[in-house]
C-alpha positions in Angstrom: -0.1 -0.2 -0.1 2.3 2.3 0.9 4.4 1.6 -2.5 1.1 2.6 -3.9 0.4 6.2 -2.4 4.4 7.2 -3.2 3.2 6.5 -6.7 0.3 8.5 -6.5 1.7 11.0 -4.6 5.0 11.5 -7.4 1.8 11.6 -9.7 0.6 14.7 -7.4 3.8 16.4 -7.7 3.6 16.5 -11.6 0.0 18.1 -10.9 1.2 20.8 -8.7 4.4 21.6 -10.4 2.8 21.7 -13.9 -0.5 23.9 -12.2 2.2 26.4 -10.4 3.5 27.4 -13.7 -0.2 27.7 -14.8 -0.9 29.7 -12.2 1.5 32.5 -13.4 2.5 33.8 -10.1 -0.7 32.6 -8.5 -2.4 35.4 -10.5 -4.6 32.8 -11.5 -7.4 31.2 -9.3 -7.6 27.4 -10.7 -4.4 26.9 -11.5 -3.5 28.2 -8.2 -6.1 26.2 -6.1 -4.7 23.0 -8.1 -1.6 23.6 -7.0 -2.4 24.1 -2.9 -4.6 20.6 -3.1 -2.0 18.7 -5.3 1.0 19.6 -3.0 -1.0 19.1 0.6 -2.3 15.7 -1.2 1.4 15.1 -2.7 3.0 15.8 0.7 0.1 13.6 2.8 0.9 10.8 0.7 4.5 11.2 0.8 4.6 11.6 4.8 1.9 8.0 4.6 4.5 6.7 2.3 7.5 7.5 4.6 6.2 5.2 7.2 6.7 2.2 5.7 9.3 3.0 3.4 13.0 4.5 4.0 13.2 8.3 3.7 15.9 8.2 0.8 14.2 5.4 -0.8 10.9 7.2 -0.5 12.0 10.7 -1.3 14.3 10.1 -4.4 11.4 8.0 -5.9 8.7 10.8 -5.1 11.1 13.2 -7.0 11.9 11.4 -9.5 8.6 10.2 -10.6 7.2 14.1 -10.5 10.3 14.9 -12.4 10.0 12.5 -15.4 6.0 13.0 -15.4 6.5 17.1 -15.3 9.2 17.1 -18.2 7.2 14.4 -20.5 4.1 16.4 -20.1 5.9 20.2 -20.9 7.4 18.1 -24.0 4.0 16.6 -24.6 2.3 19.9 -24.8 5.0 21.7 -26.6 5.9 24.0 -23.8 9.3 22.3 -23.9 11.2 21.1 -26.7 12.1 17.3 -27.2 15.2 15.9 -28.2 16.7 12.1 -27.8 19.1 13.6 -25.0 16.3 14.5 -23.3 14.4 11.5 -23.8 17.4 9.4 -23.1 18.2 10.9 -19.6 14.0 10.7 -18.6 14.5 7.1 -19.2 17.9 6.9 -17.0 15.5 8.9 -14.4 12.9 6.2 -15.3 15.5 3.5 -15.1 16.9 4.5 -11.5 13.5 4.9 -9.8 12.8 1.1 -10.6 15.6 -0.1 -9.9 15.7 1.7 -6.3 12.0 -0.5 -6.0 13.8 -3.4 -6.8 16.1 -3.1 -3.9 14.0 -2.5 -1.3 
C-alpha cells in the first residue's frame, strides 16, 4: 500500500508543479487552487508512504516520478522542446527509480 501511495503522490507532484507554472505567480485562481490541493495531497501521501519506505528511497522515487512526468508533460504539450538526449536522460531517471524499488 505504501508504494502505491508513493507513486500516486509522485503523480500529484507533477500536477502541482504544472499547476504552479500555469498559475502565473498565483495570479490565476483555478491553477492556484489545483496547485494547493495537489501539493497538500502529494505531501500527505509522501508522509504516509515514509512510514514504511526508507526516507532516502521514498524521496528519490517521489521526486523522480514527479520530475519525469512534469518534463514529459511539458514536452507533450509543446512547452519544452523534445530531443533524443532529453528522452534518454528521462529514461535514465525511470531506470534509477525502478532500481530503487527493486532494491527495497
